[in-house]
C-alpha positions in Angstrom: 39.0 58.5 -37.1 40.9 59.8 -40.1 39.4 60.2 -43.3 42.0 57.3 -44.8 40.9 54.7 -42.3 37.2 55.7 -43.0 37.7 55.4 -46.7 39.7 51.9 -46.2 36.8 50.7 -44.2 34.4 51.8 -46.6 35.9 50.2 -49.6 35.9 47.1 -47.7 32.1 47.1 -47.3 31.7 48.2 -50.8 33.9 45.2 -52.3 33.6 42.6 -49.2 30.1 42.9 -48.3 28.9 43.7 -44.3 29.4 40.1 -43.7 33.0 39.7 -44.6 34.0 43.3 -43.4 32.5 42.2 -40.2 35.0 39.0 -40.4 37.8 41.3 -41.2 36.7 43.4 -38.1 37.1 40.3 -35.9 40.5 39.4 -37.2 42.0 43.0 -36.7 40.5 42.8 -33.0 42.1 39.5 -32.1 45.7 41.2 -32.6 46.9 38.0 -34.7 49.8 38.5 -37.2 49.3 40.8 -39.8 49.2 38.1 -42.6 46.5 36.3 -40.7 44.3 39.3 -40.9 45.2 39.8 -44.8 43.9 36.2 -45.5 41.0 36.0 -42.7 38.4 36.6 -45.6 37.9 33.9 -48.5 37.4 36.4 -51.4 39.6 37.1 -54.3 40.2 40.7 -53.7 39.9 40.7 -49.7 43.9 40.8 -49.3 44.3 44.0 -51.2 41.5 45.6 -49.1 42.4 44.2 -46.0 46.0 45.5 -46.2 44.7 48.9 -47.2 42.7 48.8 -43.9 45.8 47.5 -41.9 48.0 50.3 -43.5 45.6 52.8 -42.7 45.0 51.5 -39.0 48.9 51.6 -38.4 49.1 55.0 -40.0 46.4 56.6 -37.2 48.0 54.7 -34.5 44.7 52.7 -33.5 44.7 49.7 -31.4 43.3 46.8 -32.8 40.3 47.1 -30.4 39.7 50.7 -31.5 39.8 49.7 -35.3 37.7 46.4 -34.9 35.0 48.5 -33.0 34.6 50.9 -35.9 34.9 48.1 -38.6 32.4 46.2 -37.1 30.1 48.8 -36.3 30.3 50.0 -39.8 29.7 46.7 -41.1 26.3 46.3 -38.9 25.3 49.8 -40.0 25.9 48.8 -43.9 23.9 45.6 -43.3 20.9 47.4 -41.7 20.7 49.7 -44.6 20.9 46.7 -47.1 17.9 45.4 -45.3 15.8 48.3 -46.1 14.0 47.5 -49.4 14.2 49.8 -52.3 12.3 49.1 -55.5 12.5 51.3 -58.7 11.1 50.7 -62.1 13.5 50.3 -65.4 12.8 50.5 -68.9 14.3 50.0 -72.1 13.3 52.2 -75.5 12.1 55.6 -75.7 11.9 58.0 -72.7 10.0 61.2 -71.6 11.1 64.3 -69.7 7.6 64.1 -67.9 8.5 61.0 -66.4 12.1 60.3 -66.1 13.2 56.4 -65.6 16.0 54.4 -65.4 17.3 53.0 -68.5 17.9 49.1 -68.7 21.1 49.3 -70.3 22.7 51.8 -67.9 21.3 49.8 -65.0 22.4 46.2 -66.1 25.8 47.7 -66.5 26.0 49.4 -63.1 24.7 46.3 -61.5 27.6 44.3 -62.7 30.2 47.1 -62.1 28.9 46.9 -58.1 29.3 43.3 -57.9 32.4 42.1 -55.6 32.1 38.4 -55.6 29.1 36.9 -57.4 27.2 37.6 -60.4 24.3 35.4 -61.9 22.7 36.4 -65.4 19.6 34.6 -66.6 18.5 35.4 -70.3 16.0 33.6 -73.1 17.9 35.1 -75.9 21.5 36.8 -75.9 23.4 38.7 -78.6 26.9 40.1 -78.4 26.2 43.6 -76.6 29.7 45.4 -76.0 29.1 47.5 -73.1 27.8 44.2 -71.1 30.6 42.3 -72.3 33.3 44.9 -71.1 31.4 45.0 -67.7 31.8 41.3 -67.4 35.1 41.2 -68.4 36.1 43.9 -65.7 33.8 41.9 -63.1 36.0 38.6 -63.8 39.4 40.4 -63.6 38.6 42.1 -60.3 37.8 38.3 -59.2 33.8 37.9 -59.6 32.4 34.6 -60.3 29.9 35.0 -63.1 27.4 32.6 -64.4 25.1 33.0 -67.1 21.9 30.9 -67.8 20.5 30.8 -71.3 18.2 29.0 -73.6 19.3 26.8 -76.3 18.3 26.9 -80.0 17.3 23.3 -79.7 15.1 24.0 -76.5 13.5 27.3 -77.8 12.5 25.1 -81.1 11.6 27.5 -83.8 11.1 30.4 -81.4 14.8 31.3 -81.9 16.9 31.3 -84.9 20.5 32.4 -85.6 23.5 31.7 -83.4 23.4 29.8 -80.1 22.4 32.4 -77.3 25.6 31.0 -75.7 27.9 32.3 -78.1 27.0 35.8 -76.9 29.7 35.5 -74.0 32.1 33.4 -76.0 34.6 36.6 -76.0 35.0 36.7 -72.3 37.0 34.1 -70.9 35.8 33.2 -67.4 31.7 33.1 -67.9 30.1 29.8 -66.8 27.3 29.4 -69.0 24.5 27.0 -67.9 21.5 25.7 -69.5 18.1 23.8 -68.9 18.6 20.5 -70.8 15.5 19.5 -72.7 15.7 15.9 -71.0 15.0 17.7 -67.7 11.9 19.5 -68.8 8.9 17.9 -67.4 6.6 19.2 -70.4 7.4 19.3 -74.0 7.4 23.3 -75.3 8.6 24.0 -72.0 11.2 27.3 -72.4 14.1 28.6 -70.2 12.6 32.2 -70.3 13.8 34.0 -67.4 15.4 37.2 -67.6 17.4 38.5 -64.4 20.4 39.9 -63.0 21.7 39.3 -59.4 24.9 40.9 -57.9 26.2 39.4 -54.8 22.8 38.0 -53.7 21.9 41.8 -52.8 20.7 43.4 -55.9 18.2 41.9 -58.4 16.9 43.0 -61.8 14.1 41.4 -63.1 13.1 42.5 -66.6 11.3 41.4 -69.8 14.5 42.4 -71.6 16.7 39.9 -73.0 20.7 40.3 -73.3 20.7 41.8 -76.5 21.0 45.2 -78.0 17.5 45.4 -78.9 16.4 44.2 -75.5 18.3 46.7 -73.3 18.2 49.4 -75.4 15.6 49.9 -78.6 12.5 47.7 -77.6 10.1 49.0 -74.9 10.7 46.5 -72.2 9.9 46.8 -68.3 11.7 45.6 -65.1 12.2 46.2 -61.3 15.5 46.8 -59.7 15.2 45.2 -56.1 17.8 46.3 -53.4 17.5 44.9 -50.1 15.1 42.7 -48.5 14.8 38.6 -49.2 14.4 38.5 -53.2 17.9 38.8 -54.4 19.0 36.3 -52.1 15.9 33.6 -52.9 16.8 34.4 -56.3 20.1 33.3 -56.4 19.6 30.6 -54.0 16.8 29.0 -56.3 19.2 28.9 -59.1 22.0 27.3 -56.9 19.3 24.6 -56.0 18.4 23.9 -59.8 22.1 23.2 -60.4 22.6 21.2 -57.2 19.4 19.2 -58.4 21.1 18.6 -62.0 18.1 20.7 -63.7 20.6 23.0 -64.8 23.8 21.7 -66.4 26.9 23.4 -67.5 27.8 24.1 -71.3 30.8 22.8 -72.5 
């Protein structure tokens, strides 16, 4: 295999994930018309990625069966690698040379940057934080669906002051903002206090940090970054179920 074809398949894995890359491999192996392969995967960025794979395949003179075997094998290997559970600690605030740790602000932006089709954020408090907003705008520009679940001033009672947390995302067109209506809360005083981020249902950041400059930078906050395993997918599925049951509602 040439470096160009390998690089094209690697980009497909990064952008589309192993499941959709495997679907692309199936289409390549069926020897269907080029445009059918290009549109075989239902993701916004898939057409460009598929064209690059096909161009590299044709440049190397690979048959459909040869290219499909490589693509599907690479997808299977990538999927097996993703299943491997990896957990690392993430901290906000001052660091030490003796015990180096990952910084919350850096990890959060990196998580957003690697999302290819779906991004979920949950936060109690939120304030405009430019590195986060720039990363979200770039994610939306490449076709990522972005949803943020926030608390409201009404829901927080006297615990939050200032602007509505939802307004922290107002400058980024395309962010869907959701909340937990008070009418849906079984007990008075209950709060939407979760703080997490999930990219493509495969990477999960759970932290004590709110999406504010203080939370991700200045305060001492702690969290865990989880790659692989079932936790990232289960977190996204739980939020999706809350939406389906009407417990979370879109903020207009």
